[in-house]
C-alpha positions in Angstrom: -118.7 168.3 272.3 -114.6 167.5 271.4 -112.7 170.2 271.9 -109.3 168.3 270.8 -108.0 165.8 268.7 -104.7 164.5 268.2 -103.4 161.3 266.4 -99.6 160.3 265.3 -98.8 156.6 264.1 -101.5 156.1 262.1 -101.9 155.5 258.5 -99.4 158.5 256.9 -99.3 160.3 259.7 -95.8 159.5 261.4 -95.9 162.8 263.7 -98.1 164.1 265.5 -101.6 165.9 264.2 -103.8 167.6 265.8 -106.5 170.1 266.1 -107.8 172.6 268.7 -111.3 173.5 268.3 -111.2 175.5 271.0 -108.4 178.2 269.1 -110.7 180.8 268.0 -110.0 184.4 267.4 -112.2 187.8 267.6 -113.9 187.5 264.9 -117.0 189.5 264.6 -118.7 188.0 261.6 -120.4 184.3 261.1 -121.0 183.6 264.7 -122.9 180.3 263.6 -119.3 178.7 262.7 -118.8 178.7 266.7 -120.9 177.2 269.5 -119.5 177.7 273.3 -116.2 178.5 272.0 -115.6 175.9 270.2 -115.4 175.7 266.5 -118.5 173.6 265.3 -118.4 174.0 261.2 -114.8 173.6 259.4 -113.4 173.1 256.1 -109.9 171.0 255.7 -108.0 171.8 252.6 -104.7 169.5 251.6 -103.5 168.4 248.2 -104.3 164.9 247.2 -102.8 162.1 249.4 -101.8 164.4 252.2 -103.9 162.7 254.7 -107.4 164.9 254.7 -109.7 161.5 254.6 -107.0 159.6 257.2 -107.7 162.3 259.9 -111.2 161.5 259.8 -110.8 158.0 259.8 -108.2 158.6 262.9 -110.6 160.9 264.7 -113.3 158.2 263.9 -111.1 155.3 265.7 -113.2 156.1 269.1 -116.2 154.7 267.4 -114.7 151.5 266.7 -113.9 150.4 270.3 -116.8 152.5 272.4 -119.7 151.1 270.1 -121.6 148.8 268.2 -121.9 151.3 265.3 -121.2 150.4 261.9 -118.0 150.9 260.1 -117.7 150.3 256.8 -115.0 147.0 255.6 -111.7 148.1 255.1 -111.7 151.5 255.5 -108.9 150.6 258.6 -106.9 148.3 256.6 -103.0 149.2 257.0 -103.5 150.2 259.9 -100.1 151.7 261.2 -97.7 154.1 259.9 -95.5 152.4 257.2 -92.4 154.5 258.2 -93.2 154.8 261.8 -90.7 152.9 264.6 -93.2 152.8 267.1 -95.6 149.3 266.7 -99.2 151.3 268.2 -101.2 154.4 267.2 -101.9 157.0 269.3 -104.8 158.5 269.9 -106.2 161.7 272.6 -109.9 163.1 272.6 -110.6 165.7 274.9 -114.9 166.5 275.9 -116.9 169.1 277.1 -119.7 168.9 278.3 -121.1 171.7 280.4 -118.2 172.3 283.2 -116.7 169.2 282.6 -113.8 168.0 281.2 -112.7 164.5 279.9 -109.3 163.1 278.1 -109.2 160.2 277.3 -106.8 158.7 275.3 -105.6 154.9 274.1 -103.2 153.3 272.1 -103.7 150.2 269.7 -101.1 147.8 267.4 -101.3 147.0 264.0 -104.3 144.8 264.6 -106.5 147.5 265.8 -106.6 146.0 269.4 -106.2 148.3 272.6 -103.0 147.9 274.3 -103.2 150.9 276.4 -106.1 153.5 278.0 -106.4 156.4 280.3 -109.3 158.3 280.9 -109.0 161.3 283.1 -112.2 163.7 284.5 -111.8 167.0 285.6 -108.0 166.1 286.1 -108.6 163.2 288.1 -107.6 160.3 287.3 -110.0 157.2 286.8 -108.0 154.7 285.8 -104.5 154.4 283.3 -104.1 150.6 282.2 -101.6 148.6 280.1 -102.9 145.7 278.6 -100.0 144.1 277.3 -98.3 144.0 280.7 -101.8 143.6 282.3 -100.8 146.4 285.2 -102.6 149.9 285.6 -104.2 152.1 287.9 -107.9 151.7 288.5 -108.5 153.2 291.6 -110.5 156.1 290.1 -112.9 153.7 288.7 -112.8 152.2 291.9 -114.2 155.4 294.0 -116.7 156.0 291.1 -118.3 152.8 291.2 -116.7 150.6 294.2 -119.3 147.5 293.7 -117.8 147.1 290.0 -115.7 144.2 289.6 -113.2 144.9 286.9 -111.7 141.6 287.1 -114.8 140.3 286.0 -114.7 142.4 282.9 -115.6 140.5 279.6 -114.6 143.6 277.3 -111.0 144.3 275.9 -112.3 148.2 276.6 -112.2 149.4 280.5 -114.0 152.5 279.4 -117.1 150.7 277.5 -117.0 147.8 280.2 -117.3 150.8 283.0 -119.9 152.9 281.1 -121.7 149.9 280.5 -121.9 148.4 283.7 -122.6 151.3 285.8 -125.1 152.9 287.3 -124.5 156.4 286.1 -127.1 159.4 285.6 -127.6 160.5 281.8 -126.2 163.6 282.8 -122.8 162.2 284.0 -120.2 163.6 281.9 -119.1 159.8 281.2 -122.6 159.0 279.6 -122.7 162.3 277.9 -119.4 161.4 276.3 -120.5 157.6 275.2 -124.0 159.3 274.0 -121.8 161.8 271.5 -119.6 158.7 270.3 -122.8 156.7 269.6 -124.0 159.6 267.7 -120.7 160.9 265.6 -121.3 160.2 261.7 -118.5 159.8 259.3 -119.4 159.6 255.2 -118.2 159.7 252.0 -120.4 162.5 250.0 -120.5 159.7 247.4 -123.2 156.7 246.0 -121.2 154.1 247.7 -122.8 155.5 250.9 -119.6 154.3 252.7 -119.8 155.7 256.6 -119.1 154.8 259.8 -121.0 155.6 263.2 -124.3 156.6 264.2 -126.1 153.5 263.1 -125.9 150.0 262.7 -126.9 149.7 259.5 -128.5 151.8 256.3 -130.6 149.2 254.7 -133.1 151.8 254.5 -130.6 153.8 252.0 -132.9 153.2 248.7 -136.5 153.0 250.9 -136.3 155.6 252.8 -137.4 158.4 250.0 -140.5 156.9 249.9 -141.5 157.3 253.2 -143.6 160.1 255.2 -143.2 163.3 252.5 -139.3 162.6 252.1 -139.8 162.3 247.9 -141.5 166.0 247.8 -138.6 167.0 250.1 -135.9 166.1 248.2 -137.4 167.3 244.6 -137.6 170.3 247.0 -134.2 170.2 248.3 -132.7 169.4 244.4 -134.5 172.6 243.4 -132.8 174.3 246.0 -129.5 173.7 244.4 -130.3 174.3 240.8 -132.0 170.9 239.6 -135.6 170.8 238.2 -136.4 167.4 238.1 -139.5 165.5 239.1 -139.1 162.3 240.5 -141.7 159.2 241.4 -141.7 155.7 242.8 -142.5 152.7 241.0 -143.0 149.1 242.0 -141.0 147.2 239.3 -142.1 143.4 238.8 -140.6 142.2 241.1 -142.3 144.2 243.7 -139.7 146.7 244.8 -140.4 150.3 244.7 -137.9 152.3 243.0 -136.9 155.8 242.3 -137.5 156.5 238.7 -137.2 160.3 237.0 -140.6 161.3 236.0 -140.2 162.2 232.8 -142.4 160.8 229.4 -140.1 157.6 229.3 -139.5 156.6 232.8 -135.7 156.6 233.8 -134.3 155.0 236.9 -132.8 157.3 239.2 -129.2 155.3 240.7 -128.8 154.0 236.6 -129.3 157.7 234.7 -128.8 160.7 237.2 -124.8 162.6 237.3 -122.2 161.5 240.1 -123.5 164.9 241.6 -127.5 164.1 242.1 -126.6 160.9 243.1 -124.2 162.8 245.6 -126.9 164.6 246.7 -128.8 161.7 247.4 -126.6 160.4 249.9 -126.0 163.5 251.4 -130.0 164.1 251.5 -130.3 160.6 253.1 -127.5 161.4 256.2 -129.1 164.9 256.4 -132.9 163.8 257.0 -132.4 160.5 259.1 -129.0 161.8 260.9 -131.1 164.6 262.7 -129.4 164.5 266.1 -125.7 163.7 265.2 -123.2 165.2 267.6 -119.8 165.2 264.9 -119.9 165.1 261.4 -117.3 164.2 259.0 -117.8 164.6 255.6 -115.1 163.3 253.1 -114.6 164.7 249.6 -118.1 166.4 250.3 -118.3 168.5 246.7 -116.4 165.5 244.4 -118.9 166.0 241.7 -120.4 169.4 242.6 -120.6 172.5 241.0 -118.7 175.8 243.0 -122.7 177.3 243.6 -123.8 173.9 244.4 -121.1 173.1 247.0 -122.3 176.9 248.5 -125.8 175.7 248.8 -124.7 173.1 250.6 -122.4 174.5 253.6 -125.0 177.2 254.2 -127.2 173.9 254.4 -124.9 172.3 256.7 -124.4 175.9 258.9 -128.2 175.3 260.1 -127.5 172.3 261.7 -126.8 174.3 265.1 -126.5 171.2 267.4 -123.7 169.6 265.3 -119.6 169.7 264.9 -119.1 169.1 261.4 -116.1 169.1 259.2 -116.1 168.9 255.3 -113.4 167.9 252.9 -112.9 170.1 249.5 -110.5 171.2 247.0 -112.9 174.0 245.7 -111.3 177.7 246.6 -114.4 179.2 245.7 -115.7 178.4 249.4 -112.5 180.0 251.0 -114.6 183.1 251.4 -115.4 185.5 254.7 -118.9 185.5 253.2 -119.5 181.4 253.6 -117.2 181.1 257.6 -114.6 182.8 258.7 -110.3 182.3 259.3 -110.4 180.5 262.0 -112.5 177.9 260.8 -110.5 176.9 257.3 -107.8 174.8 257.8 -104.9 173.4 255.6 -103.6 170.1 255.9 -99.8 169.6 255.2 -96.8 167.8 256.3 -98.7 166.3 259.4 -99.4 169.8 260.4 -103.1 171.1 260.8 -103.4 175.1 260.6 -106.5 177.6 260.5 -106.1 180.3 257.7 -105.9 182.7 261.0 -102.9 181.6 261.9 -100.8 180.6 259.2 -99.9 183.9 258.2 -98.9 186.9 260.3 -101.3 189.4 258.5 -104.0 190.2 260.8 -107.3 189.1 258.7 -110.5 191.1 258.3 -113.5 190.0 257.5 -113.2 192.5 253.4 -109.8 190.2 253.1 -110.3 187.4 250.1 -109.4 184.5 250.9 -108.9 182.8 247.9 -106.4 185.4 246.5 -104.6 185.4 249.5 -104.7 181.2 249.1 -103.6 181.1 245.7 -101.1 183.7 246.4 -99.1 181.9 248.8 -100.3 183.6 251.7 -100.7 180.9 253.8 -97.9 178.5 252.6 -95.2 177.4 255.8 
């Protein structure tokens, strides 16, 4: 799992902004939001343009150079902070797999090319390399893989080259790390289906609904969220099967469905096709949802017991200990990401009304 992340110099983050998933409090309720001593379900709030989307993009930057998974074009335009004095963005990830800890840090320039990379496993330096000076310390890697010739590497990322060209057990922390990163997923819960990671493509986005029992499950999913509609697959004159509302006059789903219903389709697609996702970041997850529907989706997400999940929202109705807990709600403001539990001197209890406290300025800096 991911224990800690920080970034600086990326997009609107001039100064360091970080999240520590191990910073939990001794709450006795909603333990489903905590896994192995780490926050596994979280909601990030913040004003418009504060950087909620950019924080997700920063967190998923690691996917762009360690894997060949999809990255929707244009998401990483204007990569560096416009006001920054440094000519690079800097990232730090700390992963934990069983009793092992991996610290992976790197820097990228405005062309999103690696210019520095460092990897520490269980407090032991495996390598540190400056791509500009072409100098560094690779002694730890040479001990781990003595037959690996780093001079022959054909990649601009040492870590990816090492993992892909070294015989390691599947249980080895570096293998576990690459598996984790390969199964990370960022998406916007809108009908554009913009996403990062997990898959190389999503060509099945429109057709997967006709496989197995997905259509019946989607109807049931809609009913759970209060939408009583019947759907049917019809093969059109061009030979393509498409989704329709099964009404007296057939109506094409993606042309007449509301924005909220199309957003539900996007969420259902990933919920069904990304069963073994390791880390999921859902941006603007409830942009078109009624507050009751937003709560229903959060409760579904909380049942994804093997997945760390962050969602972004403006919906204050979700600020309740009935759904989560104060150390799982975060506020992003001024390059600072703070949990409710740490944003006040008040000792928050299960009976507190978090929404009322928030609206009253309790968590303002």
